N, C-alpha and C positions, 0 to 999 in steps of 0.2 A: 504494500500500500504506500509506503514511503517513496518508492521509486516512481510511482504514478504521480504523487503529489509533487515530487521534485521535478518531474518532466513538465508538469503544468506550470510550475513557478518559473522554470527556465524559459518556457514558451512565452509567458507573460512578460518576462524580463527582455526577451528578444523583441517583442512588440515595442516596449519602451525604448530600447536601444535603436530600433529602426526609426522611431519618431524623431529622436534627437541625433540621428545619423552617426551612431557609434558602431564600431566593429569590435567583436570579442576575440581576444587572443592574437592580435596583430601587433607585435612589438615594433619599436622604432627601428627603421632600417630594413624591415622585412617587406617582401613583395606579397601582396594579397591577390589571389586569383579568384575572382568572383564567379559564381555559377548560378546565381539567382536570376539573372536576366534570361537565361535559357529556359528556365522553368516558369517564368512569369506568365506567358501566354496561356499555358495549360492550367495553371492555378487560377488565372482570371476566368477562364471558361468554366472551370469547376465551381468556383465561388458564385458565378452568375447563375449557373444551373441550380445550385443549392439554394440560392436566394429565391429564385422563381418557384422552386419546389416548396419552400417554406410557406410562401404566400398561398400557393394553390392548395396545399394540404390543409392549411388553416381554414381557408374558405370552404373547402369540401367538408371538413369536419363540422364547421358551423352550420352548413346547409343540411347536413344529415342529422343534426340535433344531438350530436355527441355531447356527453356531460362536460361541463367546463373544466373540471379537474383533469380529465384525460386530454382534452384539447390543449390546455396549458402545459401539460407534461410533454406532449409531442412538440409544441412550440419551443419549449426550453431545450429539448434534445436537438431540434433543428438549428437553433441559434448557437448552441454549443458546437455543432458541426461547422458552422461558419467561423466561429472563433478559432477552432482547430486549424482550419485552412489558413486563416490569417497568421496564426502562430507558426505554421509550417513555412509560409512565405517569408515571415520575418526572420526565422531561424536561418533560412537559406541566404538571405540578404546580409545578415549581420555576422555570420560565421563562415568566412571564405576559407579556401585552401590557403596555406601560408608557406612561403619559401624564405628561409633565412640562410645565413652562411653555415649554420650548424645542423639544420634539420629541414625536412619536408613534412608538413602536417596536412594530410588529406582528411577532410571531414567525411566520415561515413556514419551511417546509422548502425548502431550496435543492435543486433538481434538477440533476443533472449535465448539462452541455451535450453535445449530440450532436456527432459529428465534423463534420457539414456546417453546423452553426449558426454564425452570425456572432458 
């Protein structure tokens, strides 16, 4: 549970860093190799589709007479999905690959180990 909360906090911090145009982990004299621009078009399409889906599902649930508590629950889940896409875009923009004289840091997403993996 702490890993999930930590991921959310890092995502929200990435949004804040994106707003103030800061980069994470880029020391002085290093070369930052951004990769966020390559993903921006697809993330933009995905967020647009999710925003349209949020509105359409809410209108559909209201028209069908679904109870308000269920409708608001679905709305909150949809809005969280939009926030997640925003956190993903911010993370890609604020955490570039970094080249220094001593190291090459390639940003990759760590996948959790399965139970049977060594």
